[in-house]
C-alpha positions as CSV (number, residue, x, y, z in Angstrom):
1,X,191.2,109.9,-124.8
2,X,188.4,109.0,-122.4
3,X,190.1,105.7,-121.6
4,X,193.4,107.5,-120.8
5,X,191.6,110.0,-118.6
6,X,189.9,107.2,-116.6
7,X,193.3,105.4,-116.5
8,X,195.0,108.4,-115.0
9,X,192.2,108.9,-112.5
10,X,192.4,105.2,-111.5
11,X,196.2,105.5,-110.9
12,X,195.8,108.8,-109.0
13,X,193.0,107.2,-106.8
14,X,195.2,104.2,-106.2
15,X,198.1,106.4,-105.1
16,X,195.9,108.3,-102.7
17,X,194.6,105.1,-101.2
18,X,198.2,103.8,-100.8
19,X,199.2,107.1,-99.0
20,X,196.1,106.8,-96.7
21,X,197.0,103.2,-95.9
22,X,200.7,104.2,-95.3
23,X,199.6,107.1,-93.0
24,X,197.3,104.8,-91.0
25,X,200.1,102.2,-90.6
26,X,202.6,104.9,-89.4
27,X,200.0,106.2,-86.9
28,X,199.2,102.6,-85.7
29,X,202.9,101.6,-85.3
30,X,203.7,104.9,-83.7
31,X,201.0,104.4,-81.2
32,X,202.2,100.8,-80.5
33,X,205.8,102.0,-80.0
34,X,204.7,104.7,-77.6
35,X,202.5,102.3,-75.7
36,X,205.4,99.8,-75.3
37,X,207.8,102.6,-74.1
38,X,205.2,103.7,-71.6
39,X,204.9,100.1,-70.4
40,X,208.7,99.8,-70.0
41,X,208.8,103.2,-68.1
42,X,206.0,102.1,-65.8
43,X,207.8,98.8,-65.1
44,X,211.1,100.5,-64.3
45,X,209.3,103.1,-62.1
46,X,207.4,100.4,-60.2
47,X,210.7,98.5,-59.6
48,X,212.6,101.6,-58.4
49,X,209.7,102.6,-56.1
50,X,209.5,99.0,-54.7
51,X,213.3,99.0,-54.1
52,X,213.1,102.3,-52.2
53,X,210.4,100.8,-49.9
54,X,212.5,97.6,-49.3
55,X,215.7,99.6,-48.6
56,X,213.9,102.3,-46.6
57,X,215.1,103.0,-43.1
58,X,212.4,102.4,-40.4
59,X,212.3,105.4,-38.0
60,X,213.5,104.5,-34.5
61,X,211.0,105.2,-31.7
62,X,213.2,108.0,-30.2
63,X,213.1,109.9,-33.5
64,X,209.3,109.9,-33.7
65,X,207.4,113.2,-33.1
66,X,205.2,113.4,-30.0
67,X,201.8,115.0,-30.5
68,X,199.3,115.3,-27.7
69,X,195.8,116.7,-27.5
70,X,192.1,116.1,-27.1
71,X,190.3,114.1,-29.8
72,X,187.9,116.3,-31.8
73,X,187.1,114.0,-34.7
74,X,187.9,110.6,-36.4
75,X,187.0,109.0,-39.7
76,X,187.7,105.7,-41.5
77,X,188.1,106.0,-45.2
78,X,188.3,103.2,-47.7
79,X,188.1,104.0,-51.5
80,X,188.6,101.5,-54.3
81,X,190.7,102.5,-57.2
82,X,189.3,103.9,-60.4
83,X,190.3,105.3,-63.8
84,X,191.6,108.6,-62.3
85,X,192.5,107.7,-58.7
86,X,194.3,105.1,-56.7
87,X,192.7,102.9,-54.0
88,X,193.3,104.3,-50.5
89,X,192.6,103.3,-46.9
90,X,193.3,105.3,-43.8
91,X,191.9,106.2,-40.4
92,X,192.2,109.9,-39.5
93,X,192.2,111.5,-36.1
94,X,191.6,115.2,-35.4
95,X,193.1,116.9,-32.3
96,X,192.2,120.2,-30.7
97,X,195.4,121.7,-32.1
98,X,193.6,121.8,-35.5
99,X,195.7,119.1,-37.1
100,X,194.6,115.8,-38.7
101,X,196.7,112.7,-38.3
102,X,196.4,109.5,-40.3
103,X,197.0,105.8,-39.8
104,X,197.6,104.0,-43.1
105,X,197.4,100.4,-44.4
106,X,199.8,98.4,-42.2
107,X,199.1,100.6,-39.2
108,X,195.4,99.9,-39.6
109,X,196.1,96.2,-39.4
110,X,197.4,96.6,-35.9
111,X,195.1,99.4,-34.8
112,X,192.3,98.6,-32.3
113,X,189.7,100.9,-33.9
114,X,186.7,99.8,-31.8
115,X,188.6,100.2,-28.6
116,X,189.7,103.7,-29.7
117,X,186.2,104.8,-30.7
118,X,184.8,103.5,-27.4
119,X,187.1,106.0,-25.7
120,X,184.9,108.8,-27.0
121,X,185.3,112.3,-28.3
122,X,187.2,114.8,-26.1
123,X,189.6,112.1,-24.7
124,X,193.2,113.1,-24.2
125,X,195.6,111.0,-26.4
126,X,199.3,110.8,-27.2
127,X,200.4,110.2,-30.7
128,X,203.9,109.2,-32.0
129,X,204.1,110.5,-35.6
130,X,206.4,109.0,-38.2
131,X,207.7,111.3,-41.0
132,X,209.2,108.4,-42.9
133,X,212.4,110.4,-43.6
134,X,214.3,107.1,-44.2
135,X,212.2,106.4,-47.3
136,X,213.5,108.1,-50.4
137,X,210.6,109.4,-52.5
138,X,208.0,108.4,-50.0
139,X,207.2,111.5,-48.0
140,X,204.2,110.4,-45.9
141,X,203.5,111.4,-42.4
142,X,201.6,108.8,-40.4
143,X,200.8,107.7,-36.9
144,X,203.0,105.0,-35.5
145,X,201.6,104.8,-32.0
146,X,198.4,105.9,-30.2
147,X,197.9,105.8,-26.4
148,X,195.8,107.3,-23.7
149,X,197.4,107.0,-20.3
150,X,198.4,103.3,-20.0
151,X,196.0,102.2,-22.7
152,X,197.4,101.5,-26.2
153,X,195.3,101.5,-29.3
154,X,198.3,101.1,-31.7
155,X,201.7,100.0,-30.4
156,X,204.9,101.1,-32.1
157,X,206.2,97.5,-32.1
158,X,203.1,96.3,-34.0
159,X,203.4,99.1,-36.4
160,X,207.0,98.2,-37.1
161,X,206.2,94.5,-37.5
162,X,203.6,95.4,-40.2
163,X,206.2,97.5,-42.0
164,X,208.8,94.7,-41.9
165,X,206.1,92.3,-43.3
166,X,205.5,94.7,-46.2
167,X,209.3,94.7,-46.9
168,X,209.5,90.9,-47.0
169,X,206.4,90.7,-49.2
170,X,207.7,93.3,-51.7
171,X,211.2,91.6,-51.8
172,X,209.4,88.4,-53.0
173,X,207.2,89.9,-55.7
174,X,209.3,92.9,-56.9
175,X,210.4,91.3,-60.2
176,X,207.1,89.7,-60.8
177,X,205.4,93.0,-60.3
178,X,207.9,94.8,-62.6
179,X,207.0,92.3,-65.4
180,X,203.2,92.1,-64.9
181,X,202.5,95.8,-64.4
182,X,203.9,96.8,-67.8
183,X,202.3,93.7,-69.5
184,X,198.9,95.1,-68.4
185,X,199.7,98.0,-70.8
186,X,201.5,96.4,-73.6
187,X,199.8,93.0,-74.0
188,X,197.7,94.0,-77.0
189,X,200.6,95.6,-79.1
190,X,202.7,92.4,-78.4
191,X,199.8,90.2,-79.6
192,X,199.3,92.5,-82.7
193,X,203.1,92.3,-83.5
194,X,203.0,88.5,-83.1
195,X,200.0,88.2,-85.5
196,X,201.7,90.4,-88.1
197,X,205.0,88.5,-87.8
198,X,203.1,85.2,-88.2
199,X,201.2,86.4,-91.3
200,X,204.5,87.6,-92.9
201,X,206.1,84.3,-92.0
202,X,203.2,82.4,-93.5
203,X,203.3,84.5,-96.7
204,X,207.1,83.9,-97.0
205,X,206.6,80.1,-96.9
206,X,203.7,80.3,-99.4
207,X,205.9,82.2,-101.9
208,X,208.7,79.7,-101.3
209,X,206.4,76.7,-102.1
210,X,205.1,78.6,-105.2
211,X,208.7,79.1,-106.5
212,X,209.6,75.4,-105.8
213,X,206.6,74.3,-107.9
214,X,207.7,76.4,-110.9
């Protein structure tokens, strides 16, 4: 009787262990599938976003908004990316109308910052503001030109040149980026799947050899 009792307990414990292992496998494979789906989504999103920038219509000079006023503040900001935020770079200019205007990435490359800062606070400036209405899904208001009288700190032509350079660069790397960005998320599940597949394949060949010996 005791032997049977221990036998039943052993079978029951074995079944429990199998259920636990099955549950762990389901959770693991579920997590892997979700991770791969997220990676695919990120890749598609990145490709669509890049395509929108490439095909985006650059705003003609006559459609830019003219803003004028006296300079009340300025600030250069550069932040590297982190876990919960993207990297960002911009130069902000405050005018006496209470508004803050920003120059972003490619505008900064053509912006003569030192020359502007030498002009001093309280100087009267004219800004041409781009609302980027020709870019689907990219609603960003930025400065396209800055001048004070006959002095230019950022010319519209230089701003446009930088935008065109960005389009050319993104056209070259869009497919590479669409592949590498999701791979950064799904590399470990793919390696895990490859290892599991190799182990099963190895086990299959071992069984085959064993049967051949018999």
